[in-house]
N, C-alpha and C positions, 0 to 999 in steps of 0.2 A: 726807451718807446715802444711800443710794437710796432712794427710795419703794414701797409696793408695787405700784405700777404699775409700775416701772421692771423688779423681779423677774419679773411676771407677763409684761412685754415679752420679757425676755431667757428665761426660763423657766428651771427647775432644773438646775445643770448636771447633764450626764449620769456616772455613774460611771466610776469609772477601772478597768475591769476587768485589766486587765493591767500593771497600772504596776509593781508588782513583778517579772510575767515579765520587763520590757523590761530590769527596772535588774540582775537576776540575770541574764540574759544577755549581759549588758555588762559584767557585771566577770569575764565566763569570756575574755573576749578582751585584745589588746594595748590600750595606751593611747597609743598615738602622741607624740609630742614635748611634752615640757614645754613650757607657755608661761608666761614667769616675770613678767613685768608688762601690765596692761592696753593699753599701748602694743604689743605682743609679740601680744597676744590680737587688736586693733582691725585689724592689719593682717595677720593671719590672717583673721580673716571679712572684709575688704573684697577679698584675693585668689580670696576664694570668689564673693563676691558681683559681682565685678569680671567671671567667664568668658561669653561667651557663651551657653554651655547655662545655666546659670543664670538670665539675664536671658528667655530664652524658655523657661524652664519654670515661673520664678515672676515674672510681670512688671509684679505690682503691689508688689515688694522692689525698692524705689532702695537703701537701704543699711540698716545692721544698723547699732547703737550698742552698743556694750563699755561696761559700766558697772562698778567696782569691788564686787565681791560681798561684804568683809568687813562682817561684823557680820549676814551672812545665813546661814542655814543650811544651806542648798540654793542651787543654780545656779537661775536662774531665767530663762525665755525664755518674751518675751513678744509675737503679735500685735499688738504697736502698733511693733514695732520693735527692741526694743531684748534685750538679754541681762545678766544680771549674775553676776557668777564669784567666788564664792570662792576662797581662796585654794588650798584644797583640789583644786578644781576645774578648774583650770588645764592640760588636756590637752587633743591636738587631738581625741579621741573626745570627750570632752564637751561640748569647745565645740560640735562638731558638731550633738551630741545636744540642745542650747537653739537652735542655728540650727532644725535641723528644728522644734523648736515656734514660733518665730517664722511659714515659711513654710505651715504649716499651719493649717488652721483649728481656731478655737478648742475649740469642742466635741469636737474630736478626743481631745486629753488624748494617749494613749500607744496611739488606737486601728491599724486595719490602715492608712489614708491616713496617719498622722504617721509610721507605721514607715517604709513605703514610700517616704520621703520622706526619712526616718532613712538608709537603706540608698541610696539613690540620693544622697544627698550623701556616703557613705562613699565608694561606688564612684567619685564623679568625683577627690572630693581626696587619699584614699590608696591606691585603685587596687584591681583587681580581686581581690587575697589577703586583705585586709582586708573587703572586701565578702561574699567567701565566708566567712570566719572569722563575720560577725556573723551573716550567714543560716544560719550552720548551727545556731550558739548559738539562735539563734530560734526555728529548728525542733525542737532539742534539747530548750527549756524552756517549748512551745508558745504562742509568740509568732505572733497573726495577723495577716498584712502582705500589702500590694498591693506587685507587685514588677515594676517595668515592665524593670528589665532581662533578669529571667530570661524573661519574654514574648518579648524581643527574640535575646537571644545566649546567654542560661545554656543549656546541653546536660546534661540531666538524664543521669549515668553508666548508669545501666539502661535507661535509654528508648534511647540509644546502641546499646548493646550487644544488644537488641533487634531494633532495625534491621539491623543488621549480620549476625543468625542469621537476620533474614527475606529480603533480600537476599540470601544466599550461597544460601537454599532457594529462592528466586524463579531465580536463575542455573543453579544444578542442573535446575531441573525445564524450562528453558529449551532446559539442551544434551541433555534426554532427549529432549523431544519434536523436536527435528531429529532426533536419532539415530533413529525410528520412520520 
């Protein structure tokens, strides 16, 4: 049992303000392939953790142990390197959700950094289409997230349209200037 000094050392956990928003957003997207056994889930997780991109982004994570979660009400992911997956939760999206808990700081819960890691993992494992689906669902449900992918290669359609309009105007002004 932790002593009083232990609780002071680690502090009171922050409230998980957007937990329900994340779950609601996640429930509005596809779930990916069903993973029927612990062995199948372990193979799936190993295929994620063995990629060079994963190793570069999360160098402290060497492996993630998948445990049978029967008897658990919820799927669980621990920063100590394991996930527990009850039978109902055994699909790609929920396994990735729990892997994101393993790679994110403990105090993050379902915070912006966690959600950013979750989006990144979805993008790398399930592709751009599923990433955009989850990202749009996050936006629709008010989930705050950090998004390294958007910063690098996501193009906002409205921004792109505005850039095209401004480029046409600049080209037209250049032609008018040359004609004078």
